[in-house]
N, C-alpha and C positions, 0 to 999 in steps of 0.2 A: 372402615375408616382409614385404612392405610392409603387407599387410592387418592383421596383429596390431598393428604399430606405430601405424597410422592409427587403429585401433579404440581403442587405449589412449590416444592423444593426444585423441581426441574425448571419451572418457569422462572424462578429467581436465578438459578444457575445460568440458564440461557440468557437472561438479561444481563448478567454480569459479563459473560463472555462477549456479547454484542457490544457492551458499553465501552470496551477498551480495545479496539482494533490495534494490532501491532504493538500491544502492550510490552511484549518482550523484545522489541526492536530497539536499537540504539540510534536515535536520529543523527547524532554527530557523525557516526560511522557511515550511516546511510548517505548523508550529504557528501562526504568524501568520495564514496563509491559512485554516487550519482554524477558528481563532477568529473570523475575519471572515466566512467563507462557509458553514460547517457547523454550528456550535454552536447557532445559533438554531433551525434546523429540528430537530436532534436533541433539543433541550430541549423543544420542542413535542410531539414524538412520545413521548418517554420521561420527561419531567419532570426537574427538577433541572438539572444541567449536561449532561445527555444522554450522559455517558460510559458509562452502563450498556449502550448500544448495542454497545460494544466488549468489555465484560466479562461479559455475561449468558451463561449456560450454553448457550443455544440459538442463539448467533450463527452466521451462515452462512458467515463468512469463514474458510476453513480453509487457505489457501495464498496466497502473494504474488500469483499470477495473479488469484484471485478478489477480492483486495483492490484491485488496480489496476483491474479491470473495475467494481467497485462505485464507486470514486472517479470513473471516467470516466462511468458512468451518472448519478450524482448531478449531476456538472458539466453534463451534457447536459440532464437533466430540469429543473434549476433555472436554466439559462441563465447560469451564473456566468462563462462565457467564459474559463475557465482554460486556459493553454497546457499542452501535455504535460509541460513541465518543472515547472510548478506542481503538476500531478497527482502527478508523481514526488516532489516535495518533501512533499506531504501524505502520500503512501505512506510515505516515510521516517520522518516524524514518528510516524504511527500504528503503524508496525512497531516503531520504537524504544520507544515508550511502552506499547503494549498487546500487540501480537501476538508479537513476538520471533521471527519467521520467520528461518531461517538458510539 
């Protein structure tokens, strides 16, 4: 009887984890970092303020994991030297503002 109970507990836990992507992130700090470290590159690539990167129909970010990976890749490629907590803050800002992952 322990197996069904354990399975149920793990399912509930997994749902809770998935329900709150970037829950530990601070969106206000993420916005400041985004404006400082991301906007100039996005504006060069897409024009204007660069936010079309997040709103265009063919965007490649489909879930919280791919968003976190993209933030990490940009950080590494541009040498921004952001800490993992900073990346989580940017993810929280982008998720709250554009993606709305749950």
